[in-house]
NUVEX-319591 format. One line per field, with one value per residue: residue number from 0; x, y, z of N, C-alpha, C in turn. Coordinates in Angstrom, 1 decimal, decimal comma, m for minus. Last residue first. Layout:
N
pos: c(NUM	...)
nx: c(X	...)
ny: c(Y	...)
nz: c(Z	...)
cax: c(X	...)
cay: c(Y	...)
caz: c(Z	...)
cx: c(X	...)
cy: c(Y	...)
cz: c(Z	...)
//
This chain:
202
pos: c(201	200	199	198	197	196	195	194	193	192	191	190	189	188	187	186	185	184	183	182	181	180	179	178	177	176	175	174	173	172	171	170	169	168	167	166	165	164	163	162	161	160	159	158	157	156	155	154	153	152	151	150	149	148	147	146	145	144	143	142	141	140	139	138	137	136	135	134	133	132	131	130	129	128	127	126	125	124	123	122	121	120	119	118	117	116	115	114	113	112	111	110	109	108	107	106	105	104	103	102	101	100	99	98	97	96	95	94	93	92	91	90	89	88	87	86	85	84	83	82	81	80	79	78	77	76	75	74	73	72	71	70	69	68	67	66	65	64	63	62	61	60	59	58	57	56	55	54	53	52	51	50	49	48	47	46	45	44	43	42	41	40	39	38	37	36	35	34	33	32	31	30	29	28	27	26	25	24	23	22	21	20	19	18	17	16	15	14	13	12	11	10	9	8	7	6	5	4	3	2	1	0)
nx: c(69,0	65,8	62,7	59,3	56,2	53,1	51,9	51,3	48,1	47,6	45,8	43,9	42,3	39,5	37,4	34,3	31,4	28,2	25,8	22,4	20,8	18,4	16,4	14,9	12,6	12,1	9,6	9,1	7,6	5,6	6,5	8,3	6,8	5,2	7,2	8,1	5,5	4,7	5,8	4,4	2,9	4,2	3,0	m0,2	m3,7	m6,3	m7,1	m6,1	m3,5	m2,8	m3,0	m1,0	1,3	1,2	1,8	4,4	5,7	5,5	7,0	9,2	11,8	14,3	15,4	16,4	14,3	12,2	13,5	13,5	10,8	10,0	11,6	10,5	7,8	7,2	5,6	2,9	2,4	3,4	1,6	m0,6	0,3	0,3	m2,6	m3,6	m2,5	m3,7	m6,3	m6,5	m5,6	m7,8	m9,9	m9,2	m9,2	m12,0	m12,9	m11,6	m12,8	m15,5	m15,2	m14,4	m14,5	m13,9	m15,9	m15,1	m15,7	m17,4	m16,7	m18,7	m18,2	m17,6	m18,3	m16,5	m14,3	m14,6	m15,2	m14,7	m13,1	m13,9	m16,3	m15,9	m14,6	m16,7	m18,8	m19,4	m20,8	m22,9	m23,2	m20,5	m20,0	m21,7	m20,5	m18,0	m18,7	m19,9	m17,6	m16,0	m17,5	m17,2	m14,5	m14,2	m15,9	m14,4	m12,0	m12,9	m13,6	m11,1	m9,8	m11,4	m10,9	m8,2	m8,1	m9,6	m7,8	m5,6	m6,8	m7,6	m5,2	m4,0	m5,8	m5,7	m3,0	m3,0	m5,0	m3,6	m1,4	m2,7	m3,7	m1,6	m0,5	m2,7	m2,7	m0,9	m2,3	m4,7	m3,8	m2,7	m5,1	m6,4	m4,8	m4,9	m7,6	m7,7	m6,1	m7,6	m9,9	m8,8	m7,9	m10,4	m11,8	m9,3	m9,6	m8,8	m7,1	m6,7	m9,0	m10,7	m14,2	m16,4	m17,6	m17,3	m16,5	m14,4)
ny: c(m51,3	m52,5	m51,0	m51,7	m50,8	m50,0	m49,3	m50,4	m49,5	m47,2	m47,8	m46,3	m47,3	m46,0	m45,3	m44,2	m42,4	m41,9	m39,5	m39,0	m36,1	m33,8	m32,0	m28,8	m27,0	m23,7	m21,3	m18,3	m15,5	m14,3	m13,1	m11,3	m9,7	m8,4	m7,1	m5,3	m3,8	m2,4	0,0	1,6	3,2	5,7	7,2	6,9	6,2	6,4	4,7	5,8	5,6	2,9	3,4	5,3	3,8	2,0	3,8	4,6	2,2	2,2	4,2	5,3	6,8	5,2	3,7	1,2	m0,3	0,3	m0,7	m3,3	m4,0	m3,7	m5,7	m8,0	m7,9	m8,3	m10,4	m10,3	m11,8	m10,1	m7,8	m9,3	m9,5	m6,8	m6,2	m7,9	m6,8	m4,4	m4,9	m6,3	m4,3	m2,4	m4,0	m4,0	m1,4	m0,8	m2,4	m1,4	1,2	0,6	m0,6	1,6	4,7	6,7	9,5	13,0	15,4	18,5	21,5	24,2	27,6	30,3	31,6	31,0	32,4	34,9	36,2	39,5	41,7	43,2	44,0	45,8	47,9	48,7	50,1	52,8	52,9	51,1	50,9	50,5	48,1	46,3	46,7	45,5	42,9	41,9	41,7	40,1	37,7	37,3	36,9	34,6	32,8	32,5	31,6	29,2	27,9	27,7	26,1	23,8	23,0	22,4	20,5	18,5	17,8	16,8	14,8	13,1	12,3	11,1	8,9	7,6	6,6	5,0	3,1	2,1	0,9	m1,1	m2,7	m3,9	m5,4	m7,2	m8,3	m10,1	m12,5	m12,1	m11,7	m14,3	m16,0	m14,7	m15,4	m18,1	m18,4	m17,4	m19,1	m21,5	m20,7	m20,3	m22,9	m24,2	m23,2	m21,7	m18,8	m17,7	m17,3	m19,8	m20,6	m17,8	m17,2	m16,6	m14,6	m15,6	m19,0	m20,9)
nz: c(m21,9	m22,4	m22,8	m22,5	m23,9	m22,7	m19,4	m16,1	m14,6	m12,1	m9,1	m6,9	m4,0	m2,2	0,2	m0,4	0,7	0,1	0,8	1,5	0,6	1,7	m0,6	m1,0	m2,5	m3,3	m4,0	m5,8	m4,2	m3,1	m0,8	m1,7	m3,2	m1,3	0,0	m1,7	m2,0	0,3	0,1	m1,5	0,2	0,4	m1,4	0,2	0,5	0,0	m2,0	m4,3	m4,3	m5,2	m8,0	m8,3	m7,6	m9,8	m11,7	m10,8	m11,3	m14,1	m15,1	m12,2	m10,5	m8,7	m6,6	m6,8	m6,0	m7,9	m10,2	m9,4	m9,2	m12,0	m13,1	m11,8	m13,0	m15,6	m16,9	m16,9	m14,6	m12,7	m12,9	m11,8	m9,1	m8,3	m8,8	m6,8	m4,4	m4,6	m4,4	m2,0	m0,1	m0,7	0,5	3,1	3,7	3,5	5,6	7,7	7,7	8,4	10,9	12,3	12,4	15,1	15,4	15,3	17,7	17,1	18,5	19,2	18,4	20,8	23,0	25,1	24,4	25,5	28,4	29,0	29,5	27,1	27,6	29,7	28,6	26,4	27,0	26,5	23,9	22,6	19,8	19,3	20,4	19,0	16,5	17,0	17,8	15,5	14,0	15,5	15,2	12,4	12,1	13,7	12,3	9,9	11,0	12,0	9,6	8,3	10,1	10,1	7,3	7,5	9,5	8,3	6,2	7,5	9,1	7,2	5,9	8,1	8,5	6,0	6,1	8,5	7,5	5,3	6,6	8,0	6,2	4,9	7,1	7,1	4,4	3,3	3,3	2,1	m0,5	m1,1	m0,9	m3,2	m5,3	m5,2	m5,9	m8,4	m9,8	m9,6	m11,0	m13,6	m14,1	m14,1	m16,2	m18,5	m20,5	m24,0	m26,0	m27,1	m28,3	m29,8	m30,1	m32,6	m34,3	m36,9	m37,0	m39,4)
cax: c(70,3	66,9	64,0	60,6	57,2	54,0	51,5	52,2	48,9	47,4	47,2	43,9	43,7	40,1	38,9	35,2	32,9	29,1	26,9	23,9	21,2	19,7	16,6	16,1	12,9	12,7	10,4	9,1	8,8	5,3	5,5	8,8	7,7	4,5	6,5	9,0	6,0	4,1	6,5	5,3	2,4	4,6	4,1	0,6	m2,2	m5,7	m7,2	m7,6	m4,1	m2,7	m3,9	m2,3	0,9	0,9	0,7	3,4	5,6	4,8	5,5	8,9	10,3	13,9	14,7	17,3	15,6	12,1	13,1	14,8	11,5	9,4	11,8	11,8	7,9	7,6	7,0	3,6	1,9	4,0	2,9	m0,6	0,1	1,5	m1,5	m4,0	m2,1	m2,2	m5,9	m6,9	m4,9	m6,4	m10,0	m9,5	m7,9	m11,1	m13,4	m11,5	m11,2	m15,1	m15,6	m13,4	m15,4	m13,3	m15,5	m15,7	m15,0	m17,5	m16,3	m18,1	m18,9	m17,0	m19,2	m17,8	m14,4	m15,0	m14,6	m15,5	m12,9	m12,3	m16,1	m16,7	m13,8	m15,3	m18,9	m18,6	m19,3	m22,6	m24,3	m21,2	m19,3	m21,9	m21,9	m18,2	m17,9	m20,6	m18,7	m15,5	m17,1	m18,6	m15,2	m13,6	m16,1	m15,8	m11,9	m12,2	m14,6	m12,4	m9,3	m11,2	m12,3	m8,8	m7,3	m10,1	m9,2	m5,5	m6,2	m8,7	m6,2	m3,4	m5,6	m6,8	m3,5	m2,3	m5,1	m4,9	m1,2	m1,9	m4,7	m2,4	0,2	m2,4	m4,0	m0,7	m1,0	m4,7	m4,6	m1,8	m3,9	m6,9	m4,9	m3,5	m7,0	m8,5	m5,6	m6,1	m10,1	m9,4	m7,0	m9,3	m12,3	m10,2	m9,1	m9,6	m7,6	m5,4	m8,6	m9,7	m12,9	m15,7	m17,6	m16,5	m17,5	m14,6)
cay: c(m50,9	m52,4	m51,4	m51,1	m51,8	m49,9	m49,5	m49,9	m50,5	m47,4	m47,8	m46,7	m46,9	m47,1	m45,1	m45,3	m42,2	m42,9	m40,0	m39,4	m37,5	m34,3	m33,1	m29,8	m27,8	m24,9	m22,0	m19,7	m16,1	m15,1	m14,0	m12,5	m10,5	m9,2	m8,2	m6,3	m4,5	m3,6	m0,9	0,9	2,1	4,6	6,7	7,6	5,6	7,3	4,2	5,5	6,9	3,3	2,6	5,8	4,9	1,5	3,2	5,6	2,8	1,1	4,2	4,6	6,6	5,8	5,0	2,5	m0,4	0,7	0,7	m2,6	m4,0	m2,9	m4,2	m7,6	m7,7	m6,9	m10,5	m9,6	m12,3	m11,3	m7,7	m9,1	m10,7	m7,6	m5,4	m8,0	m8,1	m4,4	m4,1	m7,0	m5,4	m1,9	m3,6	m5,3	m2,1	m0,1	m2,7	m2,8	1,1	1,2	m1,4	0,4	3,6	5,9	8,4	11,9	14,5	17,0	20,7	23,0	26,5	29,4	31,8	30,4	31,0	34,8	34,9	38,6	40,9	42,8	43,0	44,6	47,2	48,1	48,7	52,5	53,3	51,4	51,1	51,6	49,3	46,7	47,1	46,8	43,8	42,1	42,5	41,5	38,3	37,3	38,0	35,9	33,2	33,1	32,9	30,1	28,1	28,5	27,5	24,5	23,3	23,5	21,8	19,2	18,5	17,9	15,8	13,8	13,1	12,3	9,9	8,3	7,6	6,2	3,9	2,8	1,9	0,0	m2,0	m2,8	m4,3	m6,4	m7,4	m8,5	m12,3	m12,3	m10,7	m13,1	m16,2	m14,7	m14,0	m17,4	m19,1	m16,8	m17,8	m21,5	m21,1	m19,2	m21,7	m24,6	m22,9	m22,7	m19,4	m18,0	m16,2	m19,2	m21,1	m18,9	m16,9	m17,6	m14,4	m14,4	m18,1	m20,3)
caz: c(m22,5	m21,4	m23,6	m21,9	m23,7	m23,5	m20,8	m17,2	m15,1	m13,5	m9,5	m8,2	m4,5	m3,1	m0,1	0,0	0,1	0,6	m0,1	2,1	0,1	1,9	0,2	m1,2	m1,3	m3,7	m2,9	m5,7	m4,7	m4,3	m0,6	m0,7	m3,9	m2,2	0,9	m1,5	m3,1	0,0	1,0	m2,1	m0,3	1,4	m1,8	m0,7	0,8	0,8	m0,8	m4,3	m3,8	m3,7	m7,3	m8,6	m6,6	m8,5	m12,0	m11,0	m9,9	m13,4	m15,3	m13,5	m10,9	m9,8	m6,3	m7,2	m5,3	m6,4	m10,0	m9,9	m8,0	m10,9	m13,6	m11,7	m11,5	m15,2	m16,7	m18,0	m16,0	m13,1	m13,3	m13,2	m9,9	m8,5	m9,5	m8,1	m4,8	m4,5	m5,5	m3,1	m0,2	m1,0	m1,0	2,3	3,7	2,6	4,1	7,3	7,6	7,1	9,8	12,2	11,8	14,1	15,8	14,6	17,3	17,5	17,3	19,6	18,3	19,8	21,6	25,1	24,0	24,2	27,9	28,9	30,5	27,3	26,5	29,9	29,6	26,1	27,2	27,6	24,0	24,1	20,6	18,6	20,9	20,5	16,7	16,3	18,6	16,8	13,5	15,3	16,6	13,2	11,5	14,1	13,9	9,9	10,2	13,1	10,7	7,6	9,7	11,3	7,9	6,6	9,7	9,5	5,8	6,7	9,8	8,0	5,0	7,4	9,5	6,4	5,1	8,5	8,9	5,1	5,6	8,8	7,0	4,1	6,6	8,5	4,9	3,2	4,0	3,7	0,1	m1,1	0,0	m1,8	m5,1	m5,1	m4,5	m7,2	m9,8	m9,0	m9,5	m12,6	m14,0	m13,1	m14,8	m18,2	m19,4	m22,9	m25,4	m26,5	m27,0	m29,8	m29,2	m31,9	m32,8	m36,5	m36,9	m38,0)
cx: c(71,5	68,3	65,1	61,7	58,6	55,1	52,8	51,8	49,9	48,5	47,2	45,4	43,7	41,4	39,3	36,6	33,6	30,6	28,0	24,7	22,4	19,8	18,0	16,1	13,8	13,1	10,8	10,2	8,9	6,6	5,4	7,7	8,2	5,5	5,9	8,3	7,0	4,7	5,9	6,0	3,4	4,0	4,6	1,7	m1,4	m4,3	m6,6	m8,1	m5,6	m3,6	m3,9	m3,3	m0,5	0,5	0,2	2,0	4,5	4,6	4,9	7,4	10,1	12,4	14,3	16,7	16,4	13,3	12,9	14,5	12,8	10,3	11,2	12,1	9,4	7,8	7,7	5,2	2,6	3,7	3,8	0,7	0,1	1,4	m0,2	m3,0	m2,4	m1,7	m4,4	m6,4	m5,2	m5,5	m8,6	m9,4	m8,3	m9,6	m12,4	m11,7	m11,1	m13,5	m15,3	m14,0	m14,5	m14,1	m14,9	m15,0	m15,6	m16,5	m16,5	m17,9	m18,1	m17,8	m18,7	m18,8	m15,7	m15,1	m15,2	m14,8	m13,9	m12,3	m14,5	m16,4	m14,7	m14,6	m17,6	m18,5	m18,6	m21,2	m24,1	m22,3	m20,0	m21,2	m22,3	m19,5	m18,2	m20,0	m19,6	m16,7	m16,8	m18,3	m16,6	m14,1	m15,5	m16,3	m13,2	m12,2	m14,1	m13,2	m10,3	m10,7	m12,2	m10,1	m7,9	m9,4	m9,9	m6,8	m6,1	m8,0	m7,4	m4,5	m5,0	m6,8	m4,7	m2,7	m4,5	m5,2	m2,5	m1,6	m4,0	m3,3	m0,6	m1,5	m3,4	m1,7	m0,6	m3,3	m4,4	m2,5	m2,9	m5,8	m5,5	m3,7	m5,7	m7,9	m6,5	m5,7	m8,6	m9,6	m7,6	m8,2	m11,2	m10,8	m9,9	m8,9	m8,5	m5,9	m7,4	m9,4	m11,9	m14,4	m17,0	m16,6	m16,6	m15,6)
cy: c(m51,3	m52,0	m51,3	m51,7	m51,1	m50,9	m49,4	m50,2	m49,8	m48,6	m48,1	m46,4	m47,4	m46,5	m46,2	m44,8	m43,4	m42,5	m40,7	m39,9	m37,9	m35,9	m33,6	m30,8	m28,8	m25,7	m23,4	m20,3	m17,8	m15,6	m14,9	m13,6	m11,6	m10,2	m9,0	m7,4	m5,5	m4,7	m2,3	m0,2	1,1	3,3	5,5	6,7	6,3	7,0	5,2	5,1	6,9	4,6	2,8	4,7	5,4	2,5	2,5	5,0	3,8	1,5	3,2	4,7	6,1	5,6	5,8	3,7	0,8	0,7	1,2	m1,2	m3,3	m2,7	m3,4	m6,2	m7,3	m6,8	m9,2	m9,7	m11,7	m11,9	m9,0	m8,6	m10,4	m8,8	m6,2	m7,4	m8,4	m5,8	m4,3	m6,2	m6,1	m3,2	m3,2	m5,0	m3,3	m0,9	m2,1	m3,0	m0,3	1,1	m0,8	m0,4	2,5	4,7	7,5	10,7	13,2	16,3	19,2	22,0	25,3	28,0	30,8	30,5	30,4	33,3	34,5	37,2	39,5	41,6	42,5	43,4	45,9	47,2	48,0	51,0	52,9	51,6	51,6	52,0	50,4	47,8	47,3	47,4	45,3	43,0	42,8	42,3	39,7	38,2	38,4	37,0	34,5	33,4	33,4	31,4	29,1	28,7	28,2	25,9	24,1	24,0	22,8	20,5	19,1	18,5	17,2	14,8	13,9	13,0	11,2	9,2	8,4	7,1	5,0	3,6	2,7	1,2	m0,9	m2,2	m3,2	m5,1	m6,7	m7,6	m10,8	m12,2	m10,9	m11,9	m14,9	m14,9	m13,8	m16,0	m18,3	m17,2	m17,2	m20,1	m21,0	m19,5	m20,6	m23,5	m23,3	m22,4	m20,6	m18,6	m16,4	m18,1	m20,5	m19,4	m18,1	m17,1	m15,5	m14,3	m16,8	m19,2)
cz: c(m21,7	m22,3	m22,6	m22,7	m23,2	m23,2	m21,7	m18,6	m16,0	m13,7	m11,1	m8,8	m5,9	m3,6	m1,0	m0,4	0,7	0,0	0,6	0,9	0,7	1,5	0,5	m0,1	m1,8	m2,4	m3,5	m4,7	m4,8	m5,0	m2,0	m0,7	m3,0	m2,9	m0,2	m0,8	m2,7	m1,1	1,0	m1,2	m0,9	1,1	m0,9	m1,2	m0,4	1,2	0,3	m2,8	m3,7	m3,3	m5,9	m7,9	m7,0	m7,5	m10,5	m11,0	m9,9	m12,0	m14,5	m13,7	m12,1	m10,1	m7,5	m6,9	m5,5	m5,6	m8,6	m9,6	m8,2	m9,6	m12,5	m11,9	m11,2	m13,7	m16,4	m17,8	m17,2	m14,2	m13,6	m13,7	m11,5	m9,4	m9,5	m9,1	m6,2	m5,0	m5,6	m4,2	m1,5	m1,1	m1,7	0,8	3,1	2,6	3,2	5,9	7,2	6,8	8,4	11,0	11,5	13,7	14,8	15,1	16,6	16,9	17,8	18,5	18,8	19,7	20,7	23,8	24,2	23,7	26,5	28,2	30,2	28,6	26,8	28,9	29,8	27,1	26,9	28,0	25,3	24,2	22,1	19,3	20,5	21,1	18,2	16,7	18,1	17,7	14,6	14,8	16,5	14,6	12,2	13,4	14,2	11,4	10,3	12,3	11,6	8,7	9,2	11,1	9,1	7,0	8,8	9,8	7,0	6,4	8,9	8,7	6,0	6,7	9,0	7,5	5,6	7,5	8,7	6,3	5,3	7,8	7,8	5,0	5,8	8,0	6,2	4,0	4,0	4,2	1,6	m0,3	0,2	m0,8	m3,4	m4,6	m4,2	m6,0	m8,5	m8,8	m8,8	m11,3	m13,1	m13,0	m13,8	m16,7	m18,8	m21,6	m24,2	m25,7	m26,3	m28,5	m29,3	m31,4	m32,2	m34,8	m36,5	m38,0)
//
């Protein structure tokens, strides 16, 4: 065998790859609405946190600037203090533009997050670790697998609440068994055992 020959056990047929891709796409489509909601919430949290930090910094810089101007103005004109106290200082504050929601960007990120979550779940199935993952989730114990899932979620601004997708993924991939009703006929027959052995009269 040549050194660069790959054994058949380490390869996948085109049919297997096509089947896996179909399963992955179906799973993504099923969890996409929930994934989009999680991404929206995560992006809103991140945006609010960063905007708060930026506004705090800008407010601090504006206040220092206004105080410096106030000191210079009072030093130049000592009798101008009453006029400054009656002045509307909010007119000096810079206007903050509200960022419009970029729906296309959110949709793209939600699709990527759904794909990543579905791929993670199916990979856990290949390694027979789905039950262990769900057990850790149910008991509230942190595990390496849950930490790995959280790391994937964090790439899409989703925190630990992303774990809510795991039970949904389990429900969607659980095998379904179809049973059919078979009519059973019951007849009443009387079974009388025949006497065995011999009887002796006394």
